[in-house]
ChimeraX commands (.cxc) that place a marker at each C-alpha (Angstrom):
marker #1 position 112.27,36.04,7.67 radius 0.5
marker #1 position 111.05,34.76,4.32 radius 0.5
marker #1 position 107.70,32.92,4.41 radius 0.5
marker #1 position 107.13,33.76,8.06 radius 0.5
marker #1 position 104.22,35.77,9.38 radius 0.5
marker #1 position 105.00,38.92,11.31 radius 0.5
marker #1 position 104.00,38.87,14.96 radius 0.5
marker #1 position 106.55,40.81,17.04 radius 0.5
marker #1 position 106.99,44.41,15.88 radius 0.5
marker #1 position 109.74,46.77,17.05 radius 0.5
marker #1 position 108.67,50.43,16.79 radius 0.5
marker #1 position 111.50,52.70,15.61 radius 0.5
marker #1 position 110.63,56.34,16.09 radius 0.5
marker #1 position 111.99,59.77,16.89 radius 0.5
marker #1 position 112.69,60.52,20.53 radius 0.5
marker #1 position 114.84,63.59,21.11 radius 0.5
marker #1 position 113.94,65.62,17.99 radius 0.5
marker #1 position 110.95,67.70,19.01 radius 0.5
marker #1 position 109.19,67.06,22.32 radius 0.5
marker #1 position 110.23,63.69,23.81 radius 0.5
marker #1 position 106.94,63.36,25.71 radius 0.5
marker #1 position 104.92,63.82,22.51 radius 0.5
marker #1 position 107.17,61.31,20.72 radius 0.5
marker #1 position 106.71,58.75,23.50 radius 0.5
marker #1 position 102.95,59.25,23.36 radius 0.5
marker #1 position 102.90,58.73,19.58 radius 0.5
marker #1 position 104.92,55.53,19.95 radius 0.5
marker #1 position 102.40,54.15,22.46 radius 0.5
marker #1 position 99.43,55.15,20.30 radius 0.5
marker #1 position 100.96,53.15,17.45 radius 0.5
marker #1 position 101.67,50.27,19.85 radius 0.5
marker #1 position 97.95,50.25,20.75 radius 0.5
marker #1 position 97.03,50.19,17.05 radius 0.5
marker #1 position 99.41,47.27,16.44 radius 0.5
marker #1 position 97.96,45.41,19.42 radius 0.5
marker #1 position 94.43,45.89,18.06 radius 0.5
marker #1 position 95.58,44.38,14.75 radius 0.5
marker #1 position 96.80,41.26,16.56 radius 0.5
marker #1 position 100.52,42.05,16.69 radius 0.5
marker #1 position 102.82,42.06,19.71 radius 0.5
marker #1 position 104.34,45.56,19.68 radius 0.5
marker #1 position 107.59,46.58,21.33 radius 0.5
marker #1 position 107.77,50.36,21.88 radius 0.5
marker #1 position 111.35,50.97,23.05 radius 0.5
marker #1 position 110.52,54.51,24.14 radius 0.5
marker #1 position 109.22,53.01,27.38 radius 0.5
marker #1 position 112.83,53.57,28.47 radius 0.5
marker #1 position 111.91,57.27,28.72 radius 0.5
marker #1 position 110.27,56.37,32.05 radius 0.5
marker #1 position 112.96,53.89,33.08 radius 0.5
marker #1 position 115.60,56.58,32.49 radius 0.5
marker #1 position 113.77,58.92,34.89 radius 0.5
marker #1 position 114.10,56.31,37.64 radius 0.5
marker #1 position 117.51,54.92,36.73 radius 0.5
marker #1 position 119.47,57.00,34.19 radius 0.5
marker #1 position 121.84,55.16,31.87 radius 0.5
marker #1 position 124.33,56.37,29.26 radius 0.5
marker #1 position 122.97,56.57,25.71 radius 0.5
marker #1 position 125.10,53.65,24.47 radius 0.5
marker #1 position 123.47,51.30,27.01 radius 0.5
marker #1 position 120.00,52.16,25.73 radius 0.5
marker #1 position 121.18,51.65,22.14 radius 0.5
marker #1 position 122.68,48.26,22.98 radius 0.5
marker #1 position 119.41,47.22,24.63 radius 0.5
marker #1 position 117.41,48.38,21.59 radius 0.5
marker #1 position 119.59,46.39,19.18 radius 0.5
marker #1 position 119.07,43.25,21.25 radius 0.5
marker #1 position 115.29,43.72,21.04 radius 0.5
marker #1 position 115.50,44.23,17.27 radius 0.5
marker #1 position 117.15,40.80,17.04 radius 0.5
marker #1 position 114.17,39.28,18.87 radius 0.5
marker #1 position 111.42,41.02,16.89 radius 0.5
marker #1 position 110.17,39.87,13.48 radius 0.5
marker #1 position 110.35,43.31,11.89 radius 0.5
marker #1 position 110.67,47.03,12.43 radius 0.5
marker #1 position 107.94,49.60,11.97 radius 0.5
marker #1 position 109.67,52.94,11.25 radius 0.5
marker #1 position 107.51,55.90,12.25 radius 0.5
marker #1 position 107.88,59.22,10.42 radius 0.5
marker #1 position 110.21,61.92,11.66 radius 0.5
marker #1 position 113.86,62.82,11.83 radius 0.5
marker #1 position 115.82,60.47,14.05 radius 0.5
marker #1 position 119.42,59.35,13.79 radius 0.5
marker #1 position 118.67,56.64,16.35 radius 0.5
marker #1 position 115.67,55.23,14.48 radius 0.5
marker #1 position 117.62,55.42,11.21 radius 0.5
marker #1 position 120.40,53.41,12.86 radius 0.5
marker #1 position 117.86,50.85,14.06 radius 0.5
marker #1 position 116.52,50.49,10.50 radius 0.5
marker #1 position 120.05,50.06,9.16 radius 0.5
marker #1 position 120.81,47.41,11.80 radius 0.5
marker #1 position 117.56,45.54,11.08 radius 0.5
marker #1 position 118.28,45.44,7.35 radius 0.5
marker #1 position 121.82,44.26,8.03 radius 0.5
marker #1 position 120.54,41.26,10.00 radius 0.5
marker #1 position 117.78,40.51,7.49 radius 0.5
marker #1 position 114.74,41.88,9.29 radius 0.5
marker #1 position 112.06,43.51,7.15 radius 0.5
marker #1 position 111.35,47.20,7.66 radius 0.5
marker #1 position 107.87,48.62,7.20 radius 0.5
marker #1 position 106.63,52.20,7.20 radius 0.5
marker #1 position 102.97,51.63,8.08 radius 0.5
marker #1 position 100.83,49.13,9.92 radius 0.5
marker #1 position 98.97,48.53,6.67 radius 0.5
marker #1 position 102.20,47.33,5.03 radius 0.5
marker #1 position 102.68,44.75,7.78 radius 0.5
marker #1 position 99.08,43.55,7.48 radius 0.5
marker #1 position 99.45,43.24,3.68 radius 0.5
marker #1 position 102.75,41.37,4.06 radius 0.5
marker #1 position 101.06,38.85,6.34 radius 0.5
marker #1 position 98.25,38.34,3.81 radius 0.5
marker #1 position 100.78,37.43,1.10 radius 0.5
marker #1 position 102.34,34.54,2.99 radius 0.5
marker link #1:1,2 radius 0.2
marker link #1:2,3 radius 0.2
marker link #1:3,4 radius 0.2
marker link #1:4,5 radius 0.2
marker link #1:5,6 radius 0.2
marker link #1:6,7 radius 0.2
marker link #1:7,8 radius 0.2
marker link #1:8,9 radius 0.2
marker link #1:9,10 radius 0.2
marker link #1:10,11 radius 0.2
marker link #1:11,12 radius 0.2
marker link #1:12,13 radius 0.2
marker link #1:13,14 radius 0.2
marker link #1:14,15 radius 0.2
marker link #1:15,16 radius 0.2
marker link #1:16,17 radius 0.2
marker link #1:17,18 radius 0.2
marker link #1:18,19 radius 0.2
marker link #1:19,20 radius 0.2
marker link #1:20,21 radius 0.2
marker link #1:21,22 radius 0.2
marker link #1:22,23 radius 0.2
marker link #1:23,24 radius 0.2
marker link #1:24,25 radius 0.2
marker link #1:25,26 radius 0.2
marker link #1:26,27 radius 0.2
marker link #1:27,28 radius 0.2
marker link #1:28,29 radius 0.2
marker link #1:29,30 radius 0.2
marker link #1:30,31 radius 0.2
marker link #1:31,32 radius 0.2
marker link #1:32,33 radius 0.2
marker link #1:33,34 radius 0.2
marker link #1:34,35 radius 0.2
marker link #1:35,36 radius 0.2
marker link #1:36,37 radius 0.2
marker link #1:37,38 radius 0.2
marker link #1:38,39 radius 0.2
marker link #1:39,40 radius 0.2
marker link #1:40,41 radius 0.2
marker link #1:41,42 radius 0.2
marker link #1:42,43 radius 0.2
marker link #1:43,44 radius 0.2
marker link #1:44,45 radius 0.2
marker link #1:45,46 radius 0.2
marker link #1:46,47 radius 0.2
marker link #1:47,48 radius 0.2
marker link #1:48,49 radius 0.2
marker link #1:49,50 radius 0.2
marker link #1:50,51 radius 0.2
marker link #1:51,52 radius 0.2
marker link #1:52,53 radius 0.2
marker link #1:53,54 radius 0.2
marker link #1:54,55 radius 0.2
marker link #1:55,56 radius 0.2
marker link #1:56,57 radius 0.2
marker link #1:57,58 radius 0.2
marker link #1:58,59 radius 0.2
marker link #1:59,60 radius 0.2
marker link #1:60,61 radius 0.2
marker link #1:61,62 radius 0.2
marker link #1:62,63 radius 0.2
marker link #1:63,64 radius 0.2
marker link #1:64,65 radius 0.2
marker link #1:65,66 radius 0.2
marker link #1:66,67 radius 0.2
marker link #1:67,68 radius 0.2
marker link #1:68,69 radius 0.2
marker link #1:69,70 radius 0.2
marker link #1:70,71 radius 0.2
marker link #1:71,72 radius 0.2
marker link #1:72,73 radius 0.2
marker link #1:73,74 radius 0.2
marker link #1:74,75 radius 0.2
marker link #1:75,76 radius 0.2
marker link #1:76,77 radius 0.2
marker link #1:77,78 radius 0.2
marker link #1:78,79 radius 0.2
marker link #1:79,80 radius 0.2
marker link #1:80,81 radius 0.2
marker link #1:81,82 radius 0.2
marker link #1:82,83 radius 0.2
marker link #1:83,84 radius 0.2
marker link #1:84,85 radius 0.2
marker link #1:85,86 radius 0.2
marker link #1:86,87 radius 0.2
marker link #1:87,88 radius 0.2
marker link #1:88,89 radius 0.2
marker link #1:89,90 radius 0.2
marker link #1:90,91 radius 0.2
marker link #1:91,92 radius 0.2
marker link #1:92,93 radius 0.2
marker link #1:93,94 radius 0.2
marker link #1:94,95 radius 0.2
marker link #1:95,96 radius 0.2
marker link #1:96,97 radius 0.2
marker link #1:97,98 radius 0.2
marker link #1:98,99 radius 0.2
marker link #1:99,100 radius 0.2
marker link #1:100,101 radius 0.2
marker link #1:101,102 radius 0.2
marker link #1:102,103 radius 0.2
marker link #1:103,104 radius 0.2
marker link #1:104,105 radius 0.2
marker link #1:105,106 radius 0.2
marker link #1:106,107 radius 0.2
marker link #1:107,108 radius 0.2
marker link #1:108,109 radius 0.2
marker link #1:109,110 radius 0.2
marker link #1:110,111 radius 0.2
marker link #1:111,112 radius 0.2
marker link #1:112,113 radius 0.2
view
C-alpha cells in the first residue's frame, strides 16, 4: 500500500450494538461523505437489506466482508463498540492495509504521497 493513493474505502462500523437501523444509516451517511470527497466507498452494512430478503449465517457475511477488505485500499473504522469491526481492522492490518479513523486522515494521507 506504500506510495499508493487511497481510492477504495471499506467502512468498518458497529452493526448489532445499539440500533442496527441507526448504525446502517450512519454507515451510509459516511459513505456519502466519502463519495463527495472523491473516494469509492464500500459500506458493508448494505447486507442488512440483503439479509432481510435472503438470510445467511453470520460466518457467510464475515467471509464476504473479508473478501471486500482484500479488494479495498484501506479501512475507515467508525466509532463504536463492535467485535466485528474490530476483527475487520485486525484482518486489514494483518494483510497490510492501512486503517484510518476519520475521512480527514484519508485525505491527509493522499496529500502526502
